[in-house]
C-alpha positions as CSV (number, residue, x, y, z in Angstrom):
1,X,5.5,-8.6,-64.3
2,X,5.7,-7.5,-60.6
3,X,7.9,-9.4,-58.3
4,X,8.7,-8.9,-54.6
5,X,11.7,-10.5,-52.8
6,X,12.7,-10.4,-49.1
7,X,16.4,-9.6,-48.7
8,X,18.7,-9.2,-45.6
9,X,21.8,-7.0,-45.4
10,X,24.1,-7.1,-42.4
11,X,24.9,-4.0,-40.5
12,X,28.5,-2.9,-39.6
13,X,27.5,-3.0,-35.9
14,X,24.5,-3.2,-33.7
15,X,22.2,-0.3,-34.2
16,X,20.0,0.8,-31.2
17,X,17.2,3.3,-30.7
18,X,14.8,3.8,-27.8
19,X,12.6,1.0,-29.2
20,X,15.2,-1.7,-29.6
21,X,18.3,-3.0,-31.5
22,X,19.0,-4.6,-34.8
23,X,21.9,-6.3,-36.5
24,X,20.5,-6.6,-40.1
25,X,18.4,-4.5,-42.5
26,X,15.5,-6.6,-43.6
27,X,14.0,-5.1,-46.7
28,X,11.7,-6.0,-49.6
29,X,12.8,-5.4,-53.1
30,X,10.2,-4.9,-55.9
31,X,11.0,-5.3,-59.6
32,X,8.5,-4.3,-62.3
33,X,9.2,-5.6,-65.8
34,X,7.3,-3.9,-68.6
35,X,7.8,-2.2,-72.0
36,X,11.3,-3.6,-72.4
37,X,12.5,-2.2,-69.1
38,X,13.0,-3.2,-65.5
39,X,12.4,-0.9,-62.6
40,X,13.2,-1.6,-59.0
41,X,12.4,-0.1,-55.6
42,X,12.9,-1.0,-51.9
43,X,11.0,-0.7,-48.7
44,X,11.6,-1.4,-45.0
45,X,8.4,-2.7,-43.3
46,X,8.3,-1.1,-39.9
47,X,6.8,-2.8,-36.8
48,X,6.0,0.6,-35.3
49,X,3.3,1.0,-38.0
50,X,2.1,-2.6,-37.7
51,X,4.0,-3.7,-40.8
52,X,5.9,-7.0,-41.3
53,X,7.7,-8.5,-44.3
54,X,4.8,-10.9,-44.8
55,X,2.0,-8.3,-44.5
56,X,3.7,-5.9,-46.9
57,X,4.6,-8.7,-49.3
58,X,1.0,-9.7,-49.4
59,X,-0.1,-6.1,-50.2
60,X,2.3,-6.0,-53.1
61,X,1.4,-9.4,-54.5
62,X,-2.3,-8.5,-54.5
63,X,-1.7,-5.6,-57.0
64,X,-2.3,-5.9,-60.7
65,X,1.0,-6.4,-62.6
66,X,0.2,-3.6,-65.0
67,X,-0.7,-1.0,-62.3
68,X,0.2,2.6,-63.0
69,X,1.6,5.1,-60.5
70,X,-1.8,7.0,-60.5
71,X,-3.7,3.8,-59.8
72,X,-1.3,2.8,-57.1
73,X,-2.0,5.9,-55.0
74,X,-5.6,4.8,-54.6
75,X,-4.9,1.0,-54.4
76,X,-2.7,1.2,-51.3
77,X,-2.4,3.5,-48.3
78,X,0.7,5.4,-47.4
79,X,3.3,2.9,-46.1
80,X,6.1,0.6,-47.1
81,X,4.2,-1.5,-49.7
82,X,3.2,1.5,-51.8
83,X,6.7,3.0,-51.5
84,X,8.5,0.0,-53.0
85,X,6.1,-0.2,-55.9
86,X,6.0,3.5,-56.5
87,X,9.7,3.9,-56.6
88,X,10.0,0.9,-58.9
89,X,7.5,2.5,-61.3
90,X,9.5,5.7,-61.3
91,X,12.6,3.8,-62.1
92,X,10.9,1.9,-64.8
93,X,9.6,5.1,-66.4
94,X,13.1,6.6,-66.4
95,X,14.6,3.6,-67.9
96,X,12.0,3.2,-70.7
97,X,12.2,6.9,-71.5
98,X,16.0,7.0,-71.4
99,X,15.8,10.0,-69.0
100,X,16.6,10.6,-65.4
101,X,13.8,10.4,-62.8
102,X,14.4,14.0,-61.6
103,X,13.8,15.2,-65.1
104,X,10.5,13.3,-65.3
105,X,9.5,14.6,-61.9
106,X,10.3,18.2,-62.8
107,X,12.7,18.8,-59.9
108,X,16.3,19.9,-59.7
109,X,18.9,17.3,-60.4
110,X,20.4,16.1,-57.1
111,X,23.8,17.5,-56.3
112,X,26.4,16.5,-53.8
113,X,24.4,16.4,-50.6
114,X,25.7,16.3,-47.0
115,X,23.9,13.6,-45.0
116,X,23.8,13.3,-41.2
117,X,25.5,10.3,-39.7
118,X,23.6,8.5,-37.0
119,X,25.1,7.6,-33.6
120,X,23.4,4.6,-32.0
121,X,21.9,4.9,-28.6
122,X,24.2,3.6,-25.8
123,X,26.0,4.6,-22.6
124,X,27.6,8.0,-22.6
125,X,31.0,6.3,-22.8
126,X,30.0,4.3,-25.8
127,X,28.5,7.3,-27.5
128,X,31.5,9.4,-26.9
129,X,33.6,6.7,-28.5
130,X,31.3,6.7,-31.5
131,X,31.5,10.5,-31.8
132,X,35.3,10.5,-31.7
133,X,35.4,7.9,-34.4
134,X,33.0,10.0,-36.6
135,X,34.2,13.5,-35.5
136,X,35.3,14.5,-39.0
137,X,31.7,14.3,-40.2
138,X,30.0,17.7,-40.5
139,X,26.6,16.6,-39.2
140,X,25.9,14.0,-36.5
141,X,22.5,12.7,-35.5
142,X,22.4,11.3,-32.0
143,X,19.8,8.8,-30.8
144,X,18.4,9.6,-27.4
145,X,16.0,7.9,-25.1
146,X,15.1,9.9,-22.0
147,X,16.9,9.1,-18.8
148,X,20.6,9.9,-19.0
149,X,20.3,12.0,-22.2
150,X,22.2,15.0,-20.8
151,X,25.2,12.8,-20.1
152,X,24.9,11.3,-23.6
153,X,24.8,14.5,-25.5
154,X,27.6,16.0,-23.4
155,X,29.7,12.9,-24.2
156,X,28.9,13.3,-27.9
157,X,29.9,16.9,-27.8
158,X,33.2,16.0,-26.1
159,X,33.9,13.4,-28.8
160,X,33.0,15.7,-31.7
161,X,33.5,19.3,-30.6
162,X,33.2,20.7,-34.1
163,X,30.3,18.8,-35.6
164,X,26.8,20.1,-36.0
165,X,24.4,17.9,-34.0
166,X,20.8,17.0,-34.2
167,X,19.1,14.6,-31.9
168,X,16.3,12.0,-32.3
169,X,14.2,11.1,-29.2
170,X,12.0,8.5,-31.1
171,X,9.0,9.4,-29.0
172,X,10.9,8.8,-25.7
173,X,10.5,12.2,-23.9
174,X,7.8,13.8,-21.8
175,X,7.1,17.6,-21.7
176,X,9.0,17.7,-18.4
177,X,12.0,16.1,-20.1
178,X,11.9,18.6,-22.9
179,X,11.8,21.5,-20.5
180,X,14.8,20.1,-18.7
181,X,16.9,19.1,-21.7
182,X,16.1,21.7,-24.3
183,X,18.1,24.5,-22.8
184,X,21.1,22.2,-22.1
185,X,21.0,20.9,-25.7
186,X,20.9,24.4,-27.1
187,X,23.9,25.4,-25.0
188,X,25.7,22.4,-26.4
189,X,24.9,23.5,-29.9
190,X,22.2,21.0,-30.8
191,X,20.1,22.4,-33.6
192,X,16.9,20.3,-33.6
193,X,15.1,17.4,-31.9
194,X,13.1,14.8,-33.8
195,X,9.8,13.5,-32.4
196,X,10.3,14.1,-28.7
197,X,6.8,12.9,-27.7
198,X,4.7,9.9,-28.8
199,X,2.6,10.5,-31.9
200,X,-0.9,11.5,-30.8
201,X,0.5,13.5,-27.9
202,X,1.7,16.3,-30.0
203,X,-0.7,18.8,-28.4
204,X,1.8,19.1,-25.5
205,X,4.0,21.1,-27.8
206,X,1.5,24.0,-27.8
207,X,2.3,24.5,-24.1
208,X,6.0,24.7,-24.5
209,X,8.4,27.5,-25.5
210,X,10.2,25.7,-28.3
211,X,13.7,26.9,-27.6
212,X,14.9,23.9,-29.4
213,X,13.3,23.4,-32.8
214,X,11.1,20.3,-33.1
215,X,10.8,18.0,-36.1
216,X,7.8,15.7,-36.7
217,X,8.7,12.2,-37.7
218,X,6.3,9.5,-36.5
219,X,3.6,12.2,-36.5
220,X,4.0,13.1,-40.2
221,X,3.2,10.5,-42.9
222,X,1.7,12.3,-45.8
223,X,-0.1,15.5,-46.7
224,X,-3.0,14.5,-44.5
225,X,-0.8,14.9,-41.5
226,X,0.1,18.5,-41.9
227,X,-3.1,20.2,-40.7
228,X,-2.7,18.8,-37.2
229,X,1.0,19.7,-37.0
230,X,0.7,23.4,-37.6
231,X,1.8,25.6,-34.7
232,X,3.3,22.5,-33.0
233,X,6.3,21.5,-35.2
234,X,8.9,23.6,-37.0
235,X,10.1,20.9,-39.4
236,X,8.6,17.7,-40.9
237,X,10.7,14.6,-41.7
238,X,9.8,13.1,-45.0
239,X,10.5,9.4,-45.4
240,X,9.5,7.4,-48.4
241,X,8.4,4.4,-46.3
242,X,5.9,6.7,-44.5
243,X,4.6,8.7,-47.5
244,X,4.2,5.6,-49.5
245,X,6.6,6.5,-52.2
246,X,8.2,9.3,-54.1
247,X,5.0,10.5,-55.7
248,X,3.4,11.5,-52.4
249,X,6.7,12.6,-50.9
250,X,7.2,15.2,-53.7
251,X,3.6,16.5,-53.1
252,X,4.2,16.5,-49.3
253,X,7.4,18.5,-49.7
254,X,5.7,21.1,-51.8
255,X,2.8,21.5,-49.4
256,X,4.9,21.5,-46.3
257,X,7.1,24.3,-47.7
258,X,4.1,26.3,-48.7
259,X,2.6,25.9,-45.2
260,X,5.8,27.3,-43.7
261,X,7.4,24.1,-42.4
262,X,11.0,23.3,-42.8
263,X,11.8,20.0,-44.4
264,X,14.0,17.1,-43.4
265,X,14.6,14.1,-45.6
266,X,15.0,10.9,-43.6
267,X,15.2,7.1,-44.0
268,X,14.8,3.8,-42.4
269,X,17.8,1.5,-42.2
270,X,18.0,0.3,-45.8
271,X,20.3,0.0,-48.8
272,X,21.4,2.5,-51.5
273,X,18.3,1.5,-53.5
274,X,16.0,2.9,-50.7
275,X,18.1,6.2,-50.4
276,X,18.4,7.0,-54.1
277,X,14.8,8.2,-54.8
278,X,14.9,10.3,-51.6
279,X,17.7,12.4,-53.0
280,X,15.1,14.0,-55.3
281,X,13.7,15.6,-52.1
282,X,16.9,17.0,-50.8
283,X,17.0,20.4,-52.6
284,X,16.3,23.1,-50.0
285,X,16.0,20.7,-47.1
286,X,17.2,21.9,-43.8
287,X,18.6,18.5,-42.9
288,X,19.2,15.4,-44.9
289,X,19.6,12.0,-43.1
290,X,20.2,9.3,-45.8
291,X,23.0,7.5,-44.1
292,X,21.5,4.0,-44.3
293,X,24.2,2.6,-46.6
294,X,27.0,3.9,-44.3
295,X,25.5,1.7,-41.5
296,X,25.7,-1.5,-43.7
297,X,28.4,-4.1,-44.0
298,X,27.0,-4.9,-47.4
299,X,25.0,-3.0,-50.0
300,X,23.6,-3.0,-53.5
301,X,25.6,-3.0,-56.7
302,X,26.2,-0.4,-57.8
303,X,25.9,1.4,-54.5
304,X,25.5,5.1,-53.9
305,X,28.8,6.8,-53.7
306,X,29.7,8.6,-50.5
307,X,32.6,11.0,-50.2
308,X,32.8,11.1,-46.4
309,X,29.3,12.3,-45.5
310,X,28.5,13.7,-48.9
311,X,26.3,11.5,-51.1
312,X,26.4,11.8,-54.9
313,X,23.5,11.3,-57.3
314,X,22.7,7.6,-58.1
315,X,24.1,5.7,-61.0
316,X,21.2,4.9,-63.4
317,X,22.2,1.2,-62.9
318,X,21.0,1.6,-59.3
319,X,17.9,3.7,-59.7
320,X,16.3,6.5,-61.7
């Protein structure tokens, strides 16, 4: 049996990026019952990629209830629908076998991983207040949006003078903005910027001296993305909702590393169930950004355990 359910989880506070704001995480939960076990997975349909709760639910419900992970890769494209089912099938395999998912995948068991904590886009004053509140966290990710970004990052640095900082432009910059901001951000200790330009306009990076390392997010979905990113990006952000699940994400990670890219592990705003499979990708990653549960007012049971910004391996009752 394959079931899909829409669920809503309240956020602790309004979360804003350059494309808009949200107060809830709207997710789809997939449960696969078979061979005496039940596996579960979660996805976050993303409007940026033309996904809705209804469209993704429809893709999932159209699948055969006994579909295998191998069959799934051909049945659905990379995206949220395939992700939820793929992760549920991994969880099912682990539970039926009585083994952990990382053993089945042949990767190192996840250890205590430091995750970035994301600061929502706002005025410099609001972002400084956020940074002061979270100044004890070792790695902060700051959402930026173009105009006023110098003032924002200066405010964040004032609020958290000792934290490592990465920034996410969410496709909101132009090459001129990069040339202006990058030296300032480097001076302020920023280590990397995610997706400064709109996907499809990546060629502009070939004309820039990348004094601030650049990470592909919206421009990197699966292994098919890598060829066009070589020589333009330093790092690729692997998110399960983009790759279409853990199966492709593991393959993307291997290929990206072999091609000389650094790896970041990221997430949409979801629950602990969405983050747990991504922990299998964290070994050797330059940055891990799996803070979704920290942004929620309510979560799964049992949730992932966070010790400050350090996330621990999932309880098998949650996933894997």
